LOTOR-374354 format. One record per atom (N, C-alpha, C): residue in three letters; x, z, y. Coordinates in steps of 0.2 Angstrom, whole numbers, plus 5000, padded with zeros to 4 digits. Atoms other than C-alpha are relative to their C-alpha. Layout:
AlaXZY ...
% end
This chain:
Unk500650044998 Unk508152855144 Unk499450055001 Unk500649954999 Unk506652945152 Unk499449984996 Unk500650015004 Unk505052965143 Unk499649945003 Unk500450054997 Unk504252855156 Unk500249934999 Unk499750075002 Unk505452705153 Unk499849984993 Unk500250015007 Unk505152725134 Unk499349984999 Unk500750015001 Unk503352725136 Unk499849925003 Unk500150074997 Unk503452565147 Unk500349954995 Unk499750055005 Unk504552475134 Unk499550004994 Unk500550005005 Unk503352525120 Unk499449965001 Unk500650034997 Unk501852465130 Unk500249925000 Unk499850075000 Unk502852305133 Unk500049964994 Unk500050035007 Unk503252275115 Unk499449994997 Unk500650005003 Unk501552315110 Unk499649945003 Unk500350064997 Unk500852185122 Unk500249944998 Unk499750065003 Unk502052055116 Unk499849994993 Unk500250005007 Unk501652095098 Unk499349984999 Unk500750025001 Unk499752075101 Unk500049935002 Unk500050074998 Unk500051915110 Unk500249954994 Unk499750045005 Unk501151845096 Unk499550004994 Unk500550005005 Unk499851905083 Unk499449965001 Unk500550044998 Unk498451825093 Unk500249934999 Unk499850075000 Unk499451665094 Unk500049984993 Unk500050025007 Unk499751665075 Unk499349994997 Unk500750015003 Unk497851685072 Unk499749945003 Unk500350064997 Unk497451545084 Unk500349944997 Unk499750065004 Unk498751435075 Unk499749994994 Unk500350015007 Unk498051465058 Unk499349985001 Unk500750024999 Unk496251445064 Unk500049935002 Unk500050074998 Unk496751285073 Unk500249954995 Unk499850045006 Unk497651215058 Unk499449994995 Unk500650015005 Unk496051245047 Unk499549965004 Unk500550044996 Unk494951175061 Unk500249935000 Unk499850075000 Unk495951025062 Unk499949964993 Unk500150035007 Unk495850995043 Unk499349994999 Unk500850005001 Unk493951035043 Unk499749945004 Unk500350054996 Unk493450925057 Unk500349934999 Unk499750065003 Unk494650785051 Unk499649974994 Unk500350025006 Unk493850785034 Unk499249995001 Unk500850014998 Unk492050805042 Unk499949935003 Unk500150074997 Unk492350645052 Unk500149954995 Unk499950055005 Unk493050545038 Unk499450004995 Unk500649995004 Unk491550605027 Unk499449965004 Unk500650034996 Unk490250555041 Unk500149935001 Unk499950074998 Unk491050385045 Unk499949964993 Unk500150045007 Unk491150345026 Unk499349994998 Unk500750015002 Unk489350385023 Unk499649955004 Unk500350054996 Unk488850275037 Unk500149934997 Unk499950065004 Unk489650125028 Unk500149945005 Unk499950054995 Unk489750025044 Unk500749995003 Unk499350004998 Unk491550065048 Unk500549994994 Unk499550015005 Unk493049995038 Unk500350064998 Unk499749945003 Unk493850125027 Unk500750015003 Unk499349994997 Unk495550095035 Unk499950035007 Unk500149974993 Unk494850135052 Unk499850084999 Unk500349935001 Unk493950295045 Unk500650054999 Unk499449955001 Unk495650375039 Unk500450005006 Unk499649994994 Unk496550325055 Unk499750045005 Unk500349964995 Unk495250405066 Unk500050074998 Unk499949935002 Unk495250555055 Unk500750035001 Unk499349984999 Unk497150565056 Unk500150025007 Unk499949994993 Unk497050545075 Unk499750065002 Unk500449944998 Unk495750685077 Unk500450064998 Unk499749945003 Unk496750805066 Unk500650025004 Unk499349984996 Unk498450785076 Unk499850025007 Unk500249984994 Unk497450795092 Unk499950075001 Unk500249935001 Unk496750965087 Unk500650044999 Unk499449965001 Unk498451025081 Unk500450005007 Unk499750004994 Unk499250975098 Unk499750055005 Unk500349964995 Unk497951065108 Unk500150074998 Unk499949945003 Unk498151215096 Unk500750035002 Unk499349984998 Unk500051225099 Unk500150015007 Unk500049984993 Unk499851215118 Unk499750065001 Unk500449944999 Unk498551355117 Unk500550064998 Unk499649945003 Unk499751465106 Unk500650015005 Unk499449994996 Unk501251435118 Unk499750045007 Unk500249974994 Unk500151485133 Unk499850084998 Unk500249945002 Unk499551635123 Unk500650055000 Unk499449965001 Unk501251705120 Unk500450005006 Unk499749994993 Unk501751685138 Unk500549945002 Unk499550064999 Unk502751515137 Unk499649955004 Unk500450054995 Unk502151405152 Unk500249934998 Unk500050075003 Unk501851235145 Unk500349955006 Unk499850054995 Unk502151155162 Unk500850015001 Unk499349995000 Unk503951235163 Unk500349974994 Unk499750035006 Unk504251175145 Unk500049935000 Unk500050074999 Unk503751005149 Unk500549985005 Unk499550024995 Unk504851005164 Unk500750004997 Unk499350005004 Unk506351055152 Unk500049944996 Unk500050055005 Unk505850925140 Unk500149935004 Unk499950064996 Unk505750795154 Unk500749995002 Unk499350004998 Unk507550845160 Unk500449974994 Unk499650035006 Unk508150805142 Unk499649944997 Unk500450055002 Unk507050655141 Unk500349954995 Unk499750055004 Unk508350535134 Unk500150034993 Unk499949975007 Unk508750655119 Unk499450014997 Unk500749995003 Unk506950695116 Unk499749934998 Unk500250075001 Unk506550505117 Unk500349984994 Unk499750035006 Unk507850465104 Unk499850044994 Unk500349965006 Unk507250605093 Unk499349984998 Unk500750025001 Unk505450555094 Unk499949924999 Unk500050085000 Unk505850365093 Unk499649984994 Unk500350025006 Unk505450355075 Unk499250024999 Unk500749985001 Unk503850455076 Unk499549965005 Unk500450044996 Unk503250355091 Unk499949934998 Unk500050065003 Unk503650195082 Unk499550004995 Unk500550005005 Unk502550245068 Unk499350005002 Unk500650004997 Unk501150285079 Unk499849945003 Unk500150064997 Unk501250125088 Unk499849954995 Unk500050055005 Unk501450025072 Unk499350014996 Unk500749995003 Unk499850115065 Unk499549975004 Unk500550034996 Unk498850065080 Unk500049924999 Unk500050075001 Unk499449885077 Unk499749984994 Unk500350025006 Unk498949885059 Unk499350015000 Unk500749994999 Unk497249955063 Unk499749945004 Unk500250054995 Unk497049825077 Unk500049934997 Unk499950075003 Unk497649665068 Unk499850004993 Unk500350005007 Unk497049715051 Unk500449954995 Unk499750045005 Unk498349625040 Unk499850014993 Unk500349985007 Unk497549715025 Unk499550065001 Unk500549955000 Unk496149835021 Unk500150054994 Unk500049955005 Unk495949985010 Unk499749974994 Unk500250035006 Unk495749934992 Unk500349934998 Unk499750065002 Unk496749774993 Unk500750014997 Unk499349995003 Unk498349744983 Unk500549965004 Unk499550034995 Unk499849704994 Unk500750024998 Unk499349995001 Unk501749694993 Unk500350005007 Unk499849994993 Unk502549765009 Unk500750054999 Unk499449964999 Unk504349835013 Unk500350014993 Unk499750005006 Unk504849794995 Unk499650044995 Unk500449965005 Unk503449904987 Unk499349964999 Unk500650045002 Unk501849834979 Unk499550064998 Unk500649955003 Unk500149934976 Unk499449985004 Unk500750004997 Unk498349954981 Unk500050055006 Unk500049964994 Unk498150014999 Unk499450064999 Unk500449955001 Unk497350184999 Unk499850035007 Unk500249984993 Unk497350235018 Unk500649995004 Unk499550014995 Unk498250205034 Unk499950065005 Unk500149954996 Unk498550365044 Unk500449995007 Unk499650014994 Unk499350395061 Unk500749994999 Unk499250015001 Unk501150395054 Unk500149964994 Unk499850035006 Unk501050325037 Unk499549964997 Unk500550045004 Unk500250195025 Unk500150024993 Unk500049985007 Unk499850255007 Unk499849944995 Unk500150055005 Unk499950134992 Unk499950044993 Unk500049985007 Unk499550164974 Unk500249954995 Unk499850055005 Unk500450064960 Unk499549994995 Unk500550015006 Unk499449994945 Unk500050064995 Unk500049945005 Unk500050144935 Unk499950075004 Unk500249944996 Unk499450264949 Unk500550045002 Unk499549964997 Unk501050314957 Unk499949995007 Unk500150004993 Unk500850364975 Unk500749975004 Unk499550024996 Unk501950274988 Unk499850015007 Unk500149994993 Unk502050335006 Unk500549965004 Unk499550044995 Unk502850215019 Unk499850015007 Unk500149994993 Unk503150245037 Unk499749935003 Unk500350064998 Unk502050125047 Unk500449955004 Unk499650054997 Unk503450055057 Unk500449964995 Unk499750045006 Unk504249995040 Unk499549944998 Unk500550055002 Unk502549915036 Unk499949945005 Unk500250054995 Unk502249825052 Unk500649965001 Unk499450044998 Unk504049765054 Unk500249964994 Unk499850045006 Unk504149685036 Unk499549954999 Unk500450055003 Unk503349535028 Unk499550034996 Unk500549975004 Unk501649575021 Unk499749954995 Unk500350055005 Unk501049485005 Unk499350034998 Unk500749975001 Unk499149515003 Unk499749964994 Unk500250045006 Unk498649464985 Unk499250005000 Unk500749995001 Unk496849514988 Unk499649975006 Unk500350034994 Unk496549425005 Unk499449954999 Unk500450055001 Unk495749274998 Unk499550014994 Unk500549985005 Unk494249274986 Unk500249974993 Unk499850035006 Unk495049164973 Unk500849995000 Unk499250015001 Unk496849144966 Unk500149964994 Unk499950045005 Unk497649024955 Unk500550034994 Unk499649975005 Unk498349074938 Unk500449944996 Unk499550055003 Unk499848974931 Unk500250024993 Unk499749995007 Unk500448964913 Unk500449944999 Unk499550065002 Unk501948864906 Unk500050014992 Unk500050005007 Unk501748824888 Unk500449954997 Unk499550055003 Unk503148744878 Unk499849984993 Unk500150025006 Unk502848634863 Unk500649964997 Unk499450045003 Unk504048544851 Unk500049935002 Unk499950074999 Unk504648374854 Unk499649964995 Unk500350045006 Unk503848324837 Unk499350015001 Unk500749994999 Unk502148384843 Unk499649955004 Unk500450054996 Unk500748274849 Unk499850035007 Unk500149974993 Unk500548304868 Unk499249995001 Unk500750014999 Unk498748234868 Unk499650054996 Unk500349955004 Unk498248354854 Unk500150075004 Unk499949944996 Unk499048494864 Unk499550015006 Unk500450004995 Unk498048444879 Unk499350024998 Unk500749995002 Unk496448444869 Unk499950084998 Unk500149935002 Unk496748624862 Unk500050045006 Unk500049974993 Unk497148684880 Unk499450005003 Unk500650024996 Unk495648604887 Unk499450044997 Unk500549975004 Unk494548684873 Unk500050085002 Unk499949934998 Unk495248864878 Unk499750015007 Unk500349994993 Unk494848834896 Unk499350005001 Unk500850015000 Unk493048774893 Unk499750064998 Unk500349945003 Unk492748934883 Unk500050065005 Unk499949954996 Unk493349044897 Unk499550005006 Unk500550004995 Unk491849084908 Unk500250025007 Unk499849984994 Unk492849164922 Unk500449955004 Unk499650054996 Unk493749004927 Unk499549965004 Unk500450044995 Unk493048914942 Unk500049934998 Unk500050075001 Unk492548734941 Unk500349975006 Unk499650024994 Unk493248704958 Unk500450055003 Unk499650065002 Unk494648674961 Unk500049994992 Unk500050015007 Unk494648594944 Unk500750024996 Unk499449985003 Unk495848654931 Unk500549944999 Unk499450055001 Unk497548564929 Unk500450014995 Unk499650005005 Unk498448524914 Unk500549945000 Unk499650054999 Unk500048424916 Unk500750024996 Unk499449995003 Unk501748394907 Unk500550015006 Unk499649994994 Unk502948474920 Unk500750004999 Unk499350005001 Unk504648474912 Unk500249984992 Unk499750015007 Unk505648394897 Unk500650045000 Unk499549955000 Unk506648544894 Unk500549994994 Unk499550005005 Unk508148574883 Unk499750004993 Unk500249985007 Unk507148644868 Unk499249984999 Unk500750005001 Unk505348604872 Unk499749955006 Unk500450044995 Unk504048494881 Unk499650055004 Unk500449944997 Unk503348614894 Unk499449975004 Unk500650024997 Unk501548594899 Unk499850065005 Unk500249954995 Unk500948684915 Unk499250005001 Unk500750004999 Unk499148744916 Unk499950045006 Unk500249974994 Unk498348794932 Unk499250015001 Unk500749994999 Unk496648874934 Unk499850055005 Unk500249964994 Unk495648954948 Unk499550054998 Unk500549945002 Unk494749124946 Unk499950045006 Unk500149944995 Unk494049264957 Unk500650045000 Unk499449954999 Unk495449374964 Unk500050064995 Unk500149945004 Unk494749524954 Unk500149984993 Unk500050025008 Unk494849424937 Unk500749974999 Unk499450045001 Unk496649364940 Unk500450034993 Unk499649985006 Unk497549484927 Unk499650004994 Unk500450015006 Unk496149484915 Unk500049934997 Unk500050075002 Unk496149294914 Unk500749994997 Unk499350015001 Unk498049294914 Unk500250034993 Unk499949975006 Unk498149414899 Unk499649974994 Unk500450035005 Unk496749344889 Unk500149934998 Unk499950075002 Unk497149164890 Unk500749994997 Unk499450005003 Unk498949194886 Unk500050014992 Unk500249995008 Unk498349264869 Unk499749954997 Unk500450055003 Unk497049134866 Unk500449935000 Unk499650065000 Unk498348984870 Unk500450014994 Unk499549995006 Unk499549064857 Unk499649994993 Unk500450005006 Unk498149084844 Unk499849934998 Unk500250065001 Unk497448914846 Unk500549954998 Unk499450055002 Unk499148824846 Unk500250014993 Unk499849995007 Unk499548914830 Unk499549974995 Unk500650025005 Unk497848874822 Unk500049924999 Unk500050075000 Unk498148684826 Unk500749974999 Unk499350025002 Unk499948674820 Unk500549985006 Unk499550014995 Unk500748664837 Unk500550065001 Unk499549955000 Unk502348754838 Unk500350015007 Unk499749984994 Unk503148854852 Unk500850014998 Unk499350005003 Unk505048814849 Unk500450055003 Unk499549954998 Unk506448944851 Unk500549955004 Unk499450044997 Unk507848884863 Unk500549994994 Unk499550015005 Unk509148804852 Unk500549955003 Unk499550054998 Unk510748704853 Unk500349974994 Unk499750045006 Unk511548574842 Unk500850015001 Unk499349995000 Unk513348614838 Unk500349954995 Unk499750065004 Unk514448464832 Unk500750034999 Unk499349985002 Unk516048514822 Unk500449934999 Unk499650065001 Unk517448384823 Unk500650024997 Unk499449985004 Unk518748394810 Unk500649965003 Unk499350044997 Unk520548354817 Unk500349974994 Unk499750045005 Unk521548234807 Unk500650044998 
% end
């Protein structure tokens, strides 16, 4: 190999190496800029307070992936790959690419639908796709929930949009139900009086709709009394836990028993 050819090869390798190095620098800088501008947009929109938090995170995610896409195209051009030719190749393999990207595109379109129709908002407690938790954010591809014990759940937007959504926080008020069993020997009116006194002492219970106390079932081992009260949605669990304790304490204090399940067994002696 002649010295001239060797110099040409070295120069060509150096040129390609420089292009690749510059491309890597552009890629790293682009990724950092994508994260920076995305976080900056989210921070700015959050401070304004006029835009729903779910929209804020969605727009932040959209800006981030847009910058990443532009960065990747720039890097490809920098290292000498013609994006027009690349797109032509991808177009010729459109069916395979379409199938490969089907899930991704479904998540994006589902994310747009979630933002547009707003079946829930950030901070609301929902049950969706078999999972329950507080909505943290909706991004371009995923929806993030947090369980009551603060476990993170990431769901693809397509699963969220295609499933039934139960929104426990949508309405301002919720009904709390209790089922209290008393013995068949206990006085029902006395039980009603004890239950009413506990309800009147609880300030978080709404006056309208009025609390309801009824005998709902004559069960095998007990007379079951159903109690229904309405509270602010945010007070649901507090009232549920506190009144369960108070009902038990007051029933014990007034001699009302909560019977255990029992069966009568009759022994018949054979002749």
